[in-house]
KOLKOLMI-457717 format. One record per residue (C-alpha): residue number from 1; residue in three letters; y, z, x negated. Coordinates in steps of 0.25 Angstrom, whole numbers, plus 5000, padded with zeros to 4 digits. Example, Ala and Ser with C-alpha at 12.3 -4.5 7.8 and 13.67 -1.06 7.14 Angstrom:
<marvos>
marvo k->1 r->ALA yy->4982 zz->5031 xx->4951
marvo k->2 r->SER yy->4996 zz->5029 xx->4945
</marvos>
This chain:
<marvos>
marvo k->1 r->MET yy->5311 zz->5039 xx->4613
marvo k->2 r->THR yy->5321 zz->5050 xx->4609
marvo k->3 r->ARG yy->5327 zz->5059 xx->4620
marvo k->4 r->GLU yy->5341 zz->5054 xx->4617
marvo k->5 r->GLU yy->5336 zz->5039 xx->4617
marvo k->6 r->LYS yy->5330 zz->5043 xx->4631
marvo k->7 r->GLU yy->5343 zz->5048 xx->4636
marvo k->8 r->ILE yy->5350 zz->5036 xx->4632
marvo k->9 r->ILE yy->5342 zz->5026 xx->4638
marvo k->10 r->ILE yy->5343 zz->5034 xx->4652
marvo k->11 r->ARG yy->5358 zz->5034 xx->4649
marvo k->12 r->GLU yy->5359 zz->5019 xx->4647
marvo k->13 r->LEU yy->5350 zz->5018 xx->4660
marvo k->14 r->THR yy->5358 zz->5027 xx->4668
marvo k->15 r->GLU yy->5370 zz->5019 xx->4665
marvo k->16 r->ARG yy->5362 zz->5005 xx->4669
marvo k->17 r->PHE yy->5359 zz->5012 xx->4682
marvo k->18 r->ALA yy->5372 zz->5016 xx->4685
marvo k->19 r->THR yy->5379 zz->5003 xx->4681
marvo k->20 r->THR yy->5369 zz->4993 xx->4687
marvo k->21 r->ASN yy->5365 zz->4993 xx->4702
marvo k->22 r->TYR yy->5354 zz->4986 xx->4699
marvo k->23 r->PHE yy->5341 zz->4987 xx->4691
marvo k->24 r->TYR yy->5326 zz->4982 xx->4691
marvo k->25 r->ILE yy->5314 zz->4990 xx->4685
marvo k->26 r->THR yy->5303 zz->4981 xx->4681
marvo k->27 r->ASP yy->5290 zz->4981 xx->4674
marvo k->28 r->ALA yy->5288 zz->4971 xx->4662
marvo k->29 r->SER yy->5279 zz->4980 xx->4655
marvo k->30 r->THR yy->5267 zz->4969 xx->4655
marvo k->31 r->MET yy->5276 zz->4957 xx->4651
marvo k->32 r->SER yy->5274 zz->4951 xx->4639
marvo k->33 r->VAL yy->5284 zz->4951 xx->4626
marvo k->34 r->ALA yy->5287 zz->4936 xx->4629
marvo k->35 r->SER yy->5290 zz->4938 xx->4644
marvo k->36 r->ILE yy->5297 zz->4951 xx->4643
marvo k->37 r->ASN yy->5308 zz->4944 xx->4634
marvo k->38 r->GLN yy->5309 zz->4933 xx->4643
marvo k->39 r->PHE yy->5312 zz->4942 xx->4654
marvo k->40 r->ARG yy->5322 zz->4949 xx->4646
marvo k->41 r->ARG yy->5328 zz->4937 xx->4642
marvo k->42 r->LEU yy->5329 zz->4933 xx->4656
marvo k->43 r->CYS yy->5336 zz->4946 xx->4660
marvo k->44 r->PHE yy->5345 zz->4944 xx->4649
marvo k->45 r->ASP yy->5350 zz->4929 xx->4653
marvo k->46 r->ARG yy->5352 zz->4936 xx->4667
marvo k->47 r->GLY yy->5360 zz->4947 xx->4663
marvo k->48 r->ILE yy->5350 zz->4959 xx->4667
marvo k->49 r->ASP yy->5346 zz->4970 xx->4658
marvo k->50 r->TYR yy->5332 zz->4972 xx->4656
marvo k->51 r->LYS yy->5327 zz->4984 xx->4649
marvo k->52 r->VAL yy->5313 zz->4993 xx->4647
marvo k->53 r->TYR yy->5315 zz->5008 xx->4650
marvo k->54 r->LYS yy->5306 zz->5019 xx->4650
marvo k->55 r->ASN yy->5303 zz->5024 xx->4664
marvo k->56 r->SER yy->5308 zz->5038 xx->4663
marvo k->57 r->LEU yy->5321 zz->5035 xx->4657
marvo k->58 r->ILE yy->5323 zz->5025 xx->4668
marvo k->59 r->LYS yy->5320 zz->5037 xx->4678
marvo k->60 r->LYS yy->5329 zz->5045 xx->4673
marvo k->61 r->ALA yy->5340 zz->5035 xx->4672
marvo k->62 r->LEU yy->5338 zz->5031 xx->4686
marvo k->63 r->GLU yy->5339 zz->5045 xx->4690
marvo k->64 r->THR yy->5354 zz->5045 xx->4687
marvo k->65 r->ILE yy->5357 zz->5034 xx->4697
marvo k->66 r->ASP yy->5363 zz->5039 xx->4711
marvo k->67 r->ALA yy->5354 zz->5031 xx->4720
marvo k->68 r->ASP yy->5340 zz->5036 xx->4723
marvo k->69 r->THR yy->5331 zz->5027 xx->4713
marvo k->70 r->SER yy->5318 zz->5036 xx->4714
marvo k->71 r->ALA yy->5311 zz->5024 xx->4719
marvo k->72 r->LEU yy->5311 zz->5017 xx->4706
marvo k->73 r->ASN yy->5305 zz->5029 xx->4700
marvo k->74 r->GLY yy->5291 zz->5025 xx->4705
marvo k->75 r->VAL yy->5292 zz->5012 xx->4698
marvo k->76 r->LEU yy->5296 zz->5017 xx->4684
marvo k->77 r->LYS yy->5282 zz->5017 xx->4679
marvo k->78 r->GLY yy->5277 zz->5008 xx->4667
marvo k->79 r->ALA yy->5287 zz->5000 xx->4660
marvo k->80 r->SER yy->5300 zz->4998 xx->4667
marvo k->81 r->GLY yy->5312 zz->4987 xx->4664
marvo k->82 r->ILE yy->5324 zz->4987 xx->4669
marvo k->83 r->LEU yy->5332 zz->4975 xx->4674
marvo k->84 r->PHE yy->5348 zz->4979 xx->4676
marvo k->85 r->SER yy->5356 zz->4968 xx->4683
marvo k->86 r->ALA yy->5371 zz->4971 xx->4684
marvo k->87 r->GLU yy->5374 zz->4959 xx->4691
marvo k->88 r->ALA yy->5366 zz->4957 xx->4703
marvo k->89 r->GLY yy->5353 zz->4966 xx->4709
marvo k->90 r->ASN yy->5344 zz->4953 xx->4711
marvo k->91 r->ALA yy->5345 zz->4947 xx->4697
marvo k->92 r->PRO yy->5334 zz->4955 xx->4691
marvo k->93 r->ALA yy->5325 zz->4950 xx->4703
marvo k->94 r->LYS yy->5328 zz->4937 xx->4701
marvo k->95 r->LEU yy->5327 zz->4938 xx->4686
marvo k->96 r->ILE yy->5313 zz->4944 xx->4688
marvo k->97 r->LYS yy->5308 zz->4934 xx->4699
marvo k->98 r->GLU yy->5313 zz->4922 xx->4690
marvo k->99 r->PHE yy->5305 zz->4928 xx->4677
marvo k->100 r->ARG yy->5294 zz->4928 xx->4685
marvo k->101 r->LYS yy->5295 zz->4914 xx->4691
marvo k->102 r->ARG yy->5293 zz->4911 xx->4676
marvo k->103 r->GLY yy->5279 zz->4915 xx->4677
marvo k->104 r->ASN yy->5281 zz->4930 xx->4674
marvo k->105 r->GLN yy->5275 zz->4941 xx->4683
marvo k->106 r->LEU yy->5284 zz->4953 xx->4677
marvo k->107 r->PRO yy->5292 zz->4959 xx->4676
marvo k->108 r->LEU yy->5287 zz->4968 xx->4688
marvo k->109 r->LEU yy->5299 zz->4973 xx->4697
marvo k->110 r->LYS yy->5297 zz->4988 xx->4698
marvo k->111 r->GLY yy->5310 zz->4993 xx->4706
marvo k->112 r->ALA yy->5325 zz->4989 xx->4707
marvo k->113 r->TYR yy->5338 zz->4996 xx->4710
marvo k->114 r->ILE yy->5349 zz->4988 xx->4717
marvo k->115 r->ASP yy->5362 zz->4994 xx->4723
marvo k->116 r->ALA yy->5353 zz->5006 xx->4724
marvo k->117 r->GLY yy->5342 zz->5000 xx->4732
marvo k->118 r->ILE yy->5328 zz->5001 xx->4726
marvo k->119 r->TYR yy->5317 zz->4990 xx->4726
marvo k->120 r->ILE yy->5303 zz->4994 xx->4721
marvo k->121 r->GLY yy->5292 zz->4984 xx->4717
marvo k->122 r->ASP yy->5289 zz->4970 xx->4712
marvo k->123 r->ASN yy->5290 zz->4965 xx->4727
marvo k->124 r->GLN yy->5304 zz->4968 xx->4727
marvo k->125 r->LEU yy->5308 zz->4958 xx->4717
marvo k->126 r->ASP yy->5310 zz->4948 xx->4730
marvo k->127 r->THR yy->5319 zz->4957 xx->4738
marvo k->128 r->LEU yy->5327 zz->4959 xx->4725
marvo k->129 r->THR yy->5330 zz->4945 xx->4722
marvo k->130 r->ASN yy->5337 zz->4943 xx->4736
marvo k->131 r->ILE yy->5346 zz->4954 xx->4733
marvo k->132 r->LYS yy->5360 zz->4948 xx->4734
marvo k->133 r->SER yy->5370 zz->4953 xx->4723
marvo k->134 r->LYS yy->5383 zz->4959 xx->4726
marvo k->135 r->ASN yy->5389 zz->4944 xx->4722
marvo k->136 r->GLU yy->5380 zz->4937 xx->4731
marvo k->137 r->LEU yy->5383 zz->4946 xx->4744
marvo k->138 r->ILE yy->5399 zz->4945 xx->4739
marvo k->139 r->GLY yy->5396 zz->4929 xx->4739
marvo k->140 r->ASP yy->5389 zz->4929 xx->4751
marvo k->141 r->ILE yy->5399 zz->4937 xx->4760
marvo k->142 r->ILE yy->5410 zz->4928 xx->4755
marvo k->143 r->GLY yy->5403 zz->4915 xx->4758
marvo k->144 r->LEU yy->5401 zz->4923 xx->4773
marvo k->145 r->LEU yy->5416 zz->4925 xx->4774
marvo k->146 r->GLN yy->5420 zz->4912 xx->4769
marvo k->147 r->SER yy->5410 zz->4905 xx->4780
marvo k->148 r->PRO yy->5418 zz->4907 xx->4793
marvo k->149 r->ALA yy->5431 zz->4903 xx->4784
marvo k->150 r->LYS yy->5424 zz->4890 xx->4781
marvo k->151 r->ASN yy->5419 zz->4887 xx->4794
marvo k->152 r->VAL yy->5434 zz->4889 xx->4801
marvo k->153 r->VAL yy->5440 zz->4880 xx->4791
marvo k->154 r->SER yy->5429 zz->4869 xx->4792
marvo k->155 r->ALA yy->5430 zz->4870 xx->4808
marvo k->156 r->LEU yy->5445 zz->4869 xx->4807
marvo k->157 r->GLN yy->5444 zz->4857 xx->4797
marvo k->158 r->SER yy->5434 zz->4849 xx->4807
marvo k->159 r->SER yy->5440 zz->4852 xx->4818
marvo k->160 r->GLY yy->5454 zz->4847 xx->4814
marvo k->161 r->GLY yy->5446 zz->4835 xx->4809
marvo k->162 r->LYS yy->5440 zz->4833 xx->4823
marvo k->163 r->LEU yy->5455 zz->4838 xx->4830
marvo k->164 r->ALA yy->5462 zz->4824 xx->4821
marvo k->165 r->GLY yy->5451 zz->4815 xx->4824
marvo k->166 r->ILE yy->5453 zz->4818 xx->4839
marvo k->167 r->LEU yy->5469 zz->4818 xx->4839
marvo k->168 r->LYS yy->5467 zz->4805 xx->4832
marvo k->169 r->THR yy->5458 zz->4798 xx->4841
marvo k->170 r->LEU yy->5466 zz->4803 xx->4852
marvo k->171 r->SER yy->5478 zz->4796 xx->4845
marvo k->172 r->GLU yy->5472 zz->4785 xx->4843
marvo k->173 r->LYS yy->5467 zz->4783 xx->4858
marvo k->174 r->GLU yy->5483 zz->4784 xx->4864
</marvos>
């Protein structure tokens, strides 16, 4: 690979890191060709971009991020593939777990970058699947805000029915 080719890849990675708040670094080096093709197909179907890069190029591109990503330098050994997710920070974690449920042991999670938070190690996969996306959090907040209003409306409706029943009973007694 020529110096110019390396610079182009570093520039592309730098742009991806700048425009994506969520990426996962994985190790799929010992996966069979059939398994890696299945994994790539699943990534494509979910709108997650998966590419394999040289560790030295990843390190240089990570240096351009405003956040401190030095903790990720320790995981950049061996073969490294990066999962980029534009939609949700937990989407790649869910994808990896689903792929493993199909009988695959790999890919291994080396590290993840979620909104300037860094997660190191495959043992973080469960934690990452439970992280809520921005849209999920907004939905939860809207649900919480609507809940009191719904309770007031239902209380008024049920109280009105009770009041009408009491008035009817009183009027029938007379």
